[in-house]
FIBATOR-334460 format. One line per field, with one value per atom (N, C-alpha, C): residue number from 0; atom name; x, y, z. Coordinates in Angstrom, 3 decimals, m for minus. Layout:
<rs>
num: NUM/...
atomo: CA/...
u: X/...
v: Y/...
w: Z/...
</rs>
This chain:
<rs>
num: 0/0/0/1/1/1/2/2/2/3/3/3/4/4/4/5/5/5/6/6/6/7/7/7/8/8/8/9/9/9/10/10/10/11/11/11/12/12/12/13/13/13/14/14/14/15/15/15/16/16/16/17/17/17/18/18/18/19/19/19/20/20/20/21/21/21/22/22/22/23/23/23/24/24/24/25/25/25/26/26/26/27/27/27/28/28/28/29/29/29/30/30/30/31/31/31/32/32/32/33/33/33/34/34/34/35/35/35/36/36/36/37/37/37/38/38/38/39/39/39/40/40/40/41/41/41/42/42/42/43/43/43/44/44/44/45/45/45/46/46/46/47/47/47/48/48/48/49/49/49/50/50/50/51/51/51/52/52/52/53/53/53/54/54/54/55/55/55/56/56/56/57/57/57/58/58/58/59/59/59/60/60/60/61/61/61/62/62/62/63/63/63/64/64/64/65/65/65/66/66/66/67/67/67/68/68/68/69/69/69/70/70/70/71/71/71/72/72/72/73/73/73/74/74/74/75/75/75/76/76/76/77/77/77/78/78/78/79/79/79/80/80/80/81/81/81/82/82/82/83/83/83/84/84/84/85/85/85/86/86/86/87/87/87/88/88/88/89/89/89/90/90/90/91/91/91/92/92/92/93/93/93/94/94/94/95/95/95/96/96/96/97/97/97/98/98/98/99/99/99/100/100/100/101/101/101/102/102/102/103/103/103/104/104/104/105/105/105/106/106/106/107/107/107/108/108/108/109/109/109/110/110/110/111/111/111/112/112/112/113/113/113/114/114/114/115/115/115/116/116/116/117/117/117/118/118/118/119/119/119/120/120/120/121/121/121/122/122/122/123/123/123/124/124/124/125/125/125/126/126/126/127/127/127/128/128/128/129/129/129/130/130/130/131/131/131/132/132/132/133/133/133/134/134/134/135/135/135/136/136/136/137/137/137/138/138/138/139/139/139/140/140/140/141/141/141/142/142/142/143/143/143/144/144/144/145/145/145/146/146/146/147/147/147/148/148/148/149/149/149/150/150/150/151/151/151/152/152/152/153/153/153/154/154/154/155/155/155/156/156/156/157/157/157/158/158/158/159/159/159/160/160/160/161/161/161/162/162/162/163/163/163/164/164/164/165/165/165/166/166/166/167/167/167/168/168/168/169/169/169/170/170/170/171/171/171/172/172/172/173/173/173/174/174/174/175/175/175/176/176/176/177/177/177/178/178/178/179/179/179/180/180/180/181/181/181/182/182/182/183/183/183/184/184/184/185/185/185/186/186/186/187/187/187/188/188/188/189/189/189/190/190/190/191/191/191/192/192/192/193/193/193/194/194/194
atomo: N/CA/C/N/CA/C/N/CA/C/N/CA/C/N/CA/C/N/CA/C/N/CA/C/N/CA/C/N/CA/C/N/CA/C/N/CA/C/N/CA/C/N/CA/C/N/CA/C/N/CA/C/N/CA/C/N/CA/C/N/CA/C/N/CA/C/N/CA/C/N/CA/C/N/CA/C/N/CA/C/N/CA/C/N/CA/C/N/CA/C/N/CA/C/N/CA/C/N/CA/C/N/CA/C/N/CA/C/N/CA/C/N/CA/C/N/CA/C/N/CA/C/N/CA/C/N/CA/C/N/CA/C/N/CA/C/N/CA/C/N/CA/C/N/CA/C/N/CA/C/N/CA/C/N/CA/C/N/CA/C/N/CA/C/N/CA/C/N/CA/C/N/CA/C/N/CA/C/N/CA/C/N/CA/C/N/CA/C/N/CA/C/N/CA/C/N/CA/C/N/CA/C/N/CA/C/N/CA/C/N/CA/C/N/CA/C/N/CA/C/N/CA/C/N/CA/C/N/CA/C/N/CA/C/N/CA/C/N/CA/C/N/CA/C/N/CA/C/N/CA/C/N/CA/C/N/CA/C/N/CA/C/N/CA/C/N/CA/C/N/CA/C/N/CA/C/N/CA/C/N/CA/C/N/CA/C/N/CA/C/N/CA/C/N/CA/C/N/CA/C/N/CA/C/N/CA/C/N/CA/C/N/CA/C/N/CA/C/N/CA/C/N/CA/C/N/CA/C/N/CA/C/N/CA/C/N/CA/C/N/CA/C/N/CA/C/N/CA/C/N/CA/C/N/CA/C/N/CA/C/N/CA/C/N/CA/C/N/CA/C/N/CA/C/N/CA/C/N/CA/C/N/CA/C/N/CA/C/N/CA/C/N/CA/C/N/CA/C/N/CA/C/N/CA/C/N/CA/C/N/CA/C/N/CA/C/N/CA/C/N/CA/C/N/CA/C/N/CA/C/N/CA/C/N/CA/C/N/CA/C/N/CA/C/N/CA/C/N/CA/C/N/CA/C/N/CA/C/N/CA/C/N/CA/C/N/CA/C/N/CA/C/N/CA/C/N/CA/C/N/CA/C/N/CA/C/N/CA/C/N/CA/C/N/CA/C/N/CA/C/N/CA/C/N/CA/C/N/CA/C/N/CA/C/N/CA/C/N/CA/C/N/CA/C/N/CA/C/N/CA/C/N/CA/C/N/CA/C/N/CA/C/N/CA/C/N/CA/C/N/CA/C/N/CA/C/N/CA/C/N/CA/C/N/CA/C/N/CA/C/N/CA/C/N/CA/C/N/CA/C/N/CA/C/N/CA/C/N/CA/C/N/CA/C/N/CA/C/N/CA/C/N/CA/C/N/CA/C/N/CA/C/N/CA/C/N/CA/C/N/CA/C/N/CA/C/N/CA/C/N/CA/C/N/CA/C/N/CA/C/N/CA/C/N/CA/C/N/CA/C/N/CA/C/N/CA/C/N/CA/C/N/CA/C/N/CA/C/N/CA/C/N/CA/C/N/CA/C/N/CA/C
u: m47.163/m47.754/m47.545/m48.439/m48.283/m47.210/m46.510/m45.545/m46.297/m45.710/m46.303/m45.221/m45.445/m44.514/m45.252/m46.331/m47.091/m48.553/m49.426/m50.863/m51.575/m52.477/m53.372/m54.782/m55.553/m56.888/m57.782/m59.081/m60.033/m59.982/m60.657/m60.525/m61.874/m61.896/m63.092/m62.794/m63.580/m63.331/m64.054/m63.340/m63.913/m63.358/m63.885/m63.305/m63.691/m63.377/m63.667/m62.330/m62.164/m60.928/m61.011/m59.856/m59.744/m60.495/m60.418/m61.034/m60.185/m60.795/m60.018/m60.217/m59.387/m59.399/m60.702/m61.412/m62.704/m63.776/m63.635/m64.550/m64.183/m62.890/m62.449/m62.942/m62.727/m63.216/m63.635/m64.934/m65.404/m64.889/m64.687/m64.076/m64.827/m66.133/m66.902/m66.545/m65.792/m65.404/m63.946/m63.328/m61.905/m61.612/m62.618/m62.404/m61.655/m61.791/m61.139/m59.644/m58.873/m57.424/m56.969/m57.880/m57.578/m57.887/m57.006/m57.175/m58.355/m58.760/m59.819/m61.177/m61.966/m63.327/m63.498/m62.406/m62.524/m63.098/m62.890/m63.408/m64.920/m65.601/m67.066/m67.557/m66.715/m67.111/m66.346/m65.658/m64.970/m65.983/m65.702/m66.605/m68.043/m68.178/m69.480/m70.562/m70.249/m71.287/m71.628/m70.825/m71.139/m71.813/m71.427/m71.977/m73.390/m73.747/m75.051/m75.816/m77.134/m78.026/m78.178/m78.821/m79.010/m79.814/m80.689/m81.482/m80.743/m79.427/m78.555/m78.791/m79.623/m79.778/m78.635/m78.305/m77.209/m77.551/m76.580/m76.712/m76.343/m77.338/m77.102/m76.405/m76.234/m75.524/m74.017/m73.593/m72.160/m71.470/m70.288/m69.588/m69.307/m69.023/m68.756/m70.011/m71.156/m72.409/m72.872/m72.037/m72.361/m71.627/m72.382/m71.782/m70.970/m71.125/m70.328/m68.868/m68.597/m67.224/m66.712/m65.551/m64.916/m63.419/m62.686/m61.236/m60.496/m59.188/m58.359/m57.571/m57.995/m57.385/m58.464/m58.203/m59.101/m58.468/m59.221/m58.736/m59.464/m58.741/m59.348/m58.916/m59.641/m59.282/m58.035/m57.668/m56.469/m56.549/m55.397/m55.252/m55.978/m55.678/m56.311/m55.648/m56.461/m55.951/m55.572/m56.100/m55.793/m56.557/m56.341/m57.043/m56.195/m56.841/m56.136/m55.176/m54.318/m53.250/m53.653/m54.931/m55.349/m54.892/m54.175/m53.717/m54.888/m55.993/m57.182/m57.683/m57.382/m57.802/m57.138/m55.848/m55.146/m55.671/m55.964/m56.516/m57.835/m58.705/m60.029/m59.905/m59.023/m58.843/m58.294/m57.301/m56.735/m57.705/m58.419/m59.378/m60.519/m60.864/m61.901/m61.410/m60.099/m59.530/m58.700/m58.512/m57.688/m56.209/m55.464/m54.020/m53.276/m53.981/m53.382/m54.394/m53.914/m54.713/m53.972/m54.695/m54.098/m54.686/m53.833/m54.259/m53.162/m53.499/m52.467/m51.719/m52.204/m51.489/m52.016/m51.088/m51.448/m50.934/m51.722/m51.233/m50.074/m49.020/m47.795/m48.016/m48.766/m48.970/m49.772/m50.804/m51.573/m50.667/m49.841/m48.939/m48.047/m47.478/m46.645/m47.427/m48.620/m49.464/m49.839/m50.136/m50.502/m49.337/m48.159/m46.990/m46.659/m46.856/m46.580/m47.574/m48.680/m49.722/m49.926/m48.934/m48.994/m49.902/m50.273/m51.133/m50.267/m50.252/m49.369/m50.065/m49.607/m50.135/m49.349/m50.032/m49.386/m49.769/m48.796/m49.046/m48.728/m49.727/m49.600/m49.903/m49.651/m49.947/m51.459/m51.928/m53.362/m53.905/m53.096/m53.534/m53.728/m52.788/m52.909/m54.097/m54.265/m55.391/m56.718/m56.832/m58.065/m58.328/m57.294/m57.429/m57.844/m57.229/m57.533/m58.980/m59.400/m60.775/m61.785/m61.541/m62.470/m62.554/m61.423/m61.395/m62.143/m61.897/m62.548/m64.039/m64.403/m65.828/m66.607/m66.009/m66.709/m66.618/m65.553/m65.344/m64.899/m65.847/m65.496/m64.651/m64.644/m63.846/m62.364/m62.006/m60.620/m59.735/m58.613/m57.659/m56.525/m56.041/m54.901/m53.763/m52.579/m51.418/m50.442/m50.161/m49.230/m48.017/m46.880/m45.632/m44.730/m44.626/m43.821/m42.331/m41.892/m40.457/m39.989/m40.769/m40.404/m40.950/m41.767/m42.375/m43.147/m44.099/m44.970/m46.386/m47.298/m48.707/m49.166/m49.958/m50.413/m51.926/m52.568/m53.993/m54.094/m54.555/m54.651/m55.462/m55.004/m55.719/m55.456/m54.517/m54.160/m52.634/m52.141/m50.712/m50.328/m51.321/m51.086/m50.274/m49.131/m48.229/m47.520/m47.362/m46.650/m45.829/m44.661/m43.821/m44.247/m43.904/m44.205/m43.014/m42.912/m41.828/m42.252/m41.280/m41.503/m40.171/m40.203/m39.019/m38.406/m37.107/m36.431/m36.620/m36.566/m36.761/m38.171/m39.180/m40.569/m40.825/m40.193/m40.310/m39.760/m38.577/m37.950/m38.870/m39.435/m40.323/m41.566/m42.197/m43.403/m43.091/m42.018/m41.661/m41.388/m40.833/m40.506/m41.588/m42.650/m43.711/m43.300/m42.399/m41.876/m42.576/m42.843/m43.066/m41.715/m41.652/m40.365/m39.702/m40.504/m39.949/m39.407/m40.177/m39.704/m38.373/m38.235/m36.988/m35.820/m36.037/m34.970/m34.623/m35.642/m35.402/m34.606/m34.882/m34.143/m32.658/m32.308/m30.910/m30.283/m30.964/m30.535/m29.093/m28.734/m27.367/m26.323/m26.629/m25.684/m25.567/m26.688/m26.670/m25.836/m26.082/m25.324/m23.832/m23.492/m22.090/m21.457/m22.163/m21.664/m21.460/m22.436/m22.336/m21.096/m20.801/m19.631/m18.318/m18.309/m17.075/m16.812/m17.847/m17.646/m17.624/m17.861/m17.893/m16.511
v: m95.153/m93.878/m92.856/m91.876/m90.769/m89.812/m89.185/m88.155/m86.919/m86.251/m85.029/m83.964/m82.867/m81.745/m80.475/m80.176/m78.957/m79.237/m78.734/m78.928/m77.593/m77.345/m76.182/m76.740/m76.455/m77.040/m76.194/m76.294/m75.786/m76.742/m76.390/m77.171/m77.381/m78.370/m78.692/m78.396/m77.489/m77.137/m78.083/m78.593/m79.442/m78.975/m77.846/m77.223/m77.912/m79.190/m79.970/m80.411/m80.224/m80.631/m82.081/m82.695/m84.048/m85.094/m84.986/m85.999/m87.256/m88.328/m89.550/m90.508/m91.538/m92.457/m93.246/m93.419/m94.118/m93.237/m91.930/m91.032/m90.970/m91.047/m91.022/m92.274/m93.443/m94.705/m95.610/m95.759/m96.563/m98.010/m98.575/m99.901/m100.987/m100.845/m101.908/m102.067/m101.119/m101.192/m101.642/m102.170/m102.500/m103.936/m104.669/m106.075/m106.254/m105.329/m105.441/m105.177/m105.800/m105.586/m104.854/m104.627/m103.878/m102.408/m101.526/m100.096/m99.482/m100.108/m99.560/m99.705/m98.643/m98.673/m98.057/m97.797/m97.223/m95.803/m95.086/m93.727/m93.663/m94.749/m94.788/m94.646/m95.041/m95.000/m93.958/m93.061/m91.964/m91.120/m90.885/m90.114/m90.646/m91.951/m92.597/m92.140/m92.113/m91.790/m90.308/m89.477/m88.055/m87.780/m88.533/m88.302/m88.834/m89.858/m90.501/m90.564/m90.450/m90.612/m92.097/m92.416/m93.826/m94.602/m93.912/m94.590/m94.652/m94.331/m94.390/m93.279/m92.301/m91.145/m90.171/m89.365/m88.409/m87.349/m87.045/m85.964/m84.674/m83.916/m82.721/m81.592/m81.729/m80.693/m80.955/m82.145/m82.470/m81.957/m81.390/m80.660/m81.505/m82.795/m83.612/m83.817/m83.526/m83.621/m82.259/m81.250/m79.897/m79.639/m79.541/m79.449/m78.177/m77.161/m75.948/m76.122/m77.154/m77.433/m78.679/m78.552/m79.692/m79.443/m80.455/m80.312/m81.478/m81.458/m82.551/m82.151/m81.029/m80.571/m80.556/m81.215/m81.193/m80.319/m79.338/m78.455/m78.842/m79.401/m79.922/m79.111/m79.312/m78.668/m79.290/m78.815/m79.255/m80.731/m81.396/m82.772/m83.769/m83.714/m84.605/m85.981/m87.031/m88.396/m89.030/m88.510/m89.098/m90.428/m91.114/m92.379/m93.561/m94.581/m95.822/m95.621/m96.607/m96.476/m96.980/m97.156/m97.798/m97.056/m97.770/m97.224/m96.987/m97.667/m97.544/m96.100/m95.290/m93.881/m93.163/m93.392/m92.796/m93.373/m94.682/m95.313/m94.661/m94.427/m93.853/m92.436/m91.646/m90.264/m90.208/m91.052/m91.044/m91.640/m92.686/m93.302/m92.333/m91.476/m90.465/m89.402/m89.187/m88.209/m87.113/m87.168/m86.151/m86.434/m85.367/m85.459/m84.729/m83.777/m82.971/m82.817/m82.932/m82.611/m81.484/m80.418/m79.287/m79.246/m79.135/m79.024/m78.311/m77.903/m77.291/m78.341/m79.594/m80.684/m82.013/m82.973/m84.330/m85.319/m86.354/m87.457/m88.111/m88.483/m88.993/m90.226/m91.198/m92.435/m92.146/m91.308/m90.954/m90.260/m89.355/m88.621/m89.582/m90.561/m91.555/m92.387/m92.821/m93.603/m92.796/m91.519/m90.663/m90.566/m90.244/m90.107/m91.409/m92.532/m93.830/m94.170/m93.448/m93.728/m92.581/m91.682/m90.615/m89.456/m89.351/m88.272/m87.308/m86.037/m85.057/m84.335/m84.556/m83.798/m82.489/m81.369/m80.056/m79.416/m79.315/m78.730/m77.242/m76.436/m74.980/m74.424/m73.162/m72.527/m72.422/m72.348/m72.168/m70.903/m69.855/m68.594/m68.760/m69.424/m69.651/m70.570/m71.596/m72.522/m71.777/m70.903/m70.116/m69.244/m68.590/m67.733/m68.554/m69.710/m70.576/m71.081/m71.537/m72.019/m70.913/m69.734/m68.615/m68.250/m68.223/m67.853/m68.876/m70.143/m71.191/m71.279/m71.118/m71.180/m70.021/m68.841/m67.687/m67.635/m68.215/m68.220/m69.615/m70.533/m71.923/m72.074/m71.060/m71.138/m70.841/m70.452/m70.150/m71.364/m71.124/m72.208/m72.134/m73.299/m73.441/m74.001/m73.441/m73.926/m74.540/m75.817/m76.527/m76.905/m76.341/m76.583/m77.437/m78.710/m79.615/m79.328/m79.022/m78.761/m77.579/m76.489/m75.312/m75.370/m76.380/m76.591/m75.374/m74.936/m73.852/m74.040/m73.361/m73.378/m71.937/m71.646/m70.288/m70.295/m69.270/m69.065/m68.120/m68.642/m67.859/m66.587/m65.489/m64.215/m63.460/m63.966/m63.279/m63.249/m62.567/m62.560/m63.697/m64.505/m65.551/m66.704/m66.949/m68.011/m68.531/m69.842/m70.395/m71.594/m71.726/m72.889/m74.028/m75.249/m76.410/m77.355/m78.168/m79.131/m80.481/m81.216/m82.598/m83.323/m84.567/m85.402/m85.465/m85.284/m85.224/m86.502/m87.648/m88.922/m89.019/m88.673/m88.745/m87.739/m86.582/m85.594/m86.170/m86.766/m87.378/m88.442/m89.283/m90.348/m89.777/m88.778/m88.190/m87.550/m86.804/m86.125/m87.139/m88.280/m89.300/m90.368/m90.292/m91.287/m92.644/m92.662/m93.903/m94.260/m95.550/m96.039/m96.575/m97.190/m97.634/m98.684/m99.568/m100.609/m99.983/m99.052/m98.361/m97.662/m97.069/m96.383/m97.369/m98.516/m99.521/m100.015/m100.229/m100.677/m99.624/m98.346/m97.280/m97.297/m97.921/m98.005/m99.366/m100.140/m101.507/m101.584/m100.706/m100.743/m100.430/m99.461/m99.108/m100.241/m100.875/m101.999/m103.149/m103.440/m104.529/m104.224/m102.978/m102.572/m102.708/m102.305/m102.421/m103.890/m104.726/m106.147/m106.767/m106.315/m106.851/m106.446/m105.279/m104.822/m105.567/m106.120/m106.831/m108.343/m108.802/m110.256/m110.861
w: 77.531/77.925/76.813/76.785/75.839/76.339/75.396/75.765/76.262/77.239/77.783/77.822/77.104/77.189/77.597/76.864/77.142/76.844/77.699/77.531/77.653/76.718/76.788/76.761/77.794/77.881/78.781/78.539/79.520/80.708/81.784/83.015/83.689/84.558/85.336/86.800/87.417/88.814/89.781/90.748/91.789/93.135/93.642/94.837/96.141/96.223/97.424/98.010/99.310/99.972/100.428/100.598/101.150/100.324/99.010/98.147/98.240/98.765/98.941/97.774/97.753/96.615/96.520/97.636/97.581/96.937/97.044/96.341/94.858/94.557/93.155/92.437/93.025/92.455/93.619/93.849/94.979/94.937/96.121/96.267/95.511/95.354/94.693/93.215/92.659/91.250/91.054/92.087/92.013/91.579/91.174/90.824/89.512/88.605/87.293/87.420/86.555/86.548/85.297/84.363/83.144/83.410/82.990/83.256/82.495/81.406/80.551/81.234/81.178/81.707/83.079/83.773/85.114/85.087/83.973/83.866/83.953/83.592/83.677/85.112/86.064/87.470/88.276/87.593/88.271/89.039/90.313/91.193/91.109/90.998/90.755/91.734/93.010/94.003/94.036/93.397/93.261/91.919/90.891/89.543/89.378/90.150/89.972/91.278/91.161/92.304/92.598/93.715/94.093/93.066/92.320/91.286/89.940/89.949/88.769/87.742/88.072/87.189/87.469/86.475/86.622/87.665/88.512/89.483/88.757/88.367/87.553/88.297/89.611/90.370/90.419/89.978/90.026/88.773/88.947/87.891/86.642/86.786/85.597/84.737/85.299/84.544/84.033/84.191/83.745/82.425/81.343/80.005/79.773/80.620/80.386/80.832/81.625/82.038/81.325/80.716/80.047/79.996/79.590/79.468/80.080/79.901/80.413/81.662/82.286/83.544/84.617/85.734/86.890/87.958/88.439/89.502/90.780/91.725/92.946/94.161/95.249/96.501/97.112/98.278/98.982/99.364/99.432/99.903/99.003/97.734/96.765/96.785/96.731/96.634/97.948/99.055/100.356/100.502/101.601/101.823/101.419/100.877/100.553/99.389/99.190/98.201/96.821/96.548/95.296/94.046/93.205/91.935/90.981/91.242/90.398/90.316/91.326/91.299/90.130/89.945/88.799/87.494/87.479/86.281/85.890/86.879/86.601/86.044/86.627/86.167/84.745/84.444/83.091/82.083/82.473/81.557/81.224/82.175/81.927/80.942/80.914/79.981/80.610/81.920/82.570/82.330/82.077/81.897/83.013/83.662/84.734/85.857/87.095/88.279/88.984/89.322/90.033/91.437/92.428/93.821/94.595/95.823/96.659/97.481/97.458/98.121/97.601/97.402/96.986/98.011/98.264/99.086/98.341/99.067/98.440/97.571/98.072/97.308/96.050/96.162/94.966/93.947/94.415/93.513/92.740/93.429/92.768/91.765/92.153/91.254/90.014/90.212/89.078/88.099/88.601/87.735/87.011/87.686/87.063/85.956/85.907/84.916/83.931/83.846/82.857/83.215/84.475/84.956/85.758/85.367/86.002/87.151/88.399/89.531/89.668/89.542/89.620/90.952/91.850/93.165/93.128/93.497/93.480/94.871/95.050/96.339/96.527/97.780/98.014/97.343/97.291/96.675/95.165/94.516/93.074/92.787/93.608/93.427/93.532/94.520/94.699/93.473/92.989/91.813/90.585/90.419/89.288/89.355/90.519/90.684/90.395/90.942/90.722/89.251/88.570/87.158/86.304/86.528/85.738/86.054/87.322/87.674/87.051/87.003/86.435/84.914/84.349/82.894/82.452/82.227/81.887/80.624/79.769/78.537/78.784/80.005/80.358/80.114/79.475/79.254/80.264/80.603/81.490/80.645/80.802/80.060/81.064/80.872/81.739/80.899/81.255/80.533/81.417/81.088/81.905/81.763/80.561/80.361/81.204/81.238/82.025/83.453/83.723/85.041/85.536/84.709/85.157/84.638/85.302/84.941/84.827/83.788/83.493/83.341/83.881/83.638/82.459/81.321/80.084/80.312/79.726/79.834/81.116/81.927/83.174/83.277/84.303/84.587/85.537/85.910/86.907/86.324/86.951/86.523/87.761/87.828/88.976/88.538/89.130/88.852/89.777/89.382/90.222/90.203/91.248/91.374/90.822/90.322/89.895/89.972/90.362/90.400/88.997/88.897/87.589/86.777/87.443/86.744/86.180/86.988/86.525/85.403/85.487/84.413/83.118/83.185/82.013/81.415/82.281/81.801/81.127/81.717/81.119/79.768/79.693/78.440/77.319/77.693/76.699/76.530/77.341/77.256/77.790/78.787/79.351/80.658/80.830/82.177/82.649/83.833/84.366/83.470/82.899/82.016/80.730/80.150/78.938/79.196/80.366/80.713/80.712/81.343/81.378/79.972/79.153/77.775/77.006/77.282/76.589/76.937/78.050/78.494/78.168/77.340/77.056/76.556/75.617/75.070/76.138/76.992/78.059/79.079/79.362/80.316/79.739/78.474/77.824/77.815/77.497/77.458/78.849/79.869/81.240/81.614/81.264/81.571/80.915/79.716/79.011/79.684/80.311/80.985/82.281/82.892/84.169/83.984/82.764/82.509/82.494
</rs>
C-alpha cells in the first residue's frame, strides 16, 4: 500500500444516502480476483445508461468535478460485505471517502486496502457538499497524522477518529502482513527467549 500522511485534493460530491456495496460495484462484476480493473465498473449502473452510453447527469461523468476525495451522503457502504467495493474505489483513484456514517464492514475493508474513511458530523458534511458543489475547485485537506479535515478557504475544520493500529499502518504503507514483517526481529527475539 502507499503511505498516507496528508492529502490535499479537489473532491467529487455524491450527496446520496445509503449507498450500498452493490451500487458501488454491482455483483455481476465480482468474478475477478485481481484488484486491478474494478474502477472501470465503479458505480456502473449510475455511470452508464442501459445502452452503455455515459450517463451525463452522473457526477463521475461531469468533467468539472475531479479529485481523489469522494464526499458521500450518510451511511456509505451499507449492504453486503464485499471487499470489491473498496477495490473499485481505490482502483478508480479515490484515497479518501467522507461521510457522516460508514457501515462497519465497509470501513474495515476500506482501511485494509489503503482507503481512508473520514467520518464527520452531518453539519460538516452538509457544509462540505455545498462548498464543493458550488465551487468545484475547492480543495479538501485531510491530515491523517493530526486526524483532521479542512475545507480550504474557510474556517471549517473537523477532527475524525481512526483506530490507532490502522492509522499506523496507513502512515507506514503497511497491510497486516507488512506490519508483521516489520516486527520480524522482535518476534524472532521473543521466540529465542522462550525456546
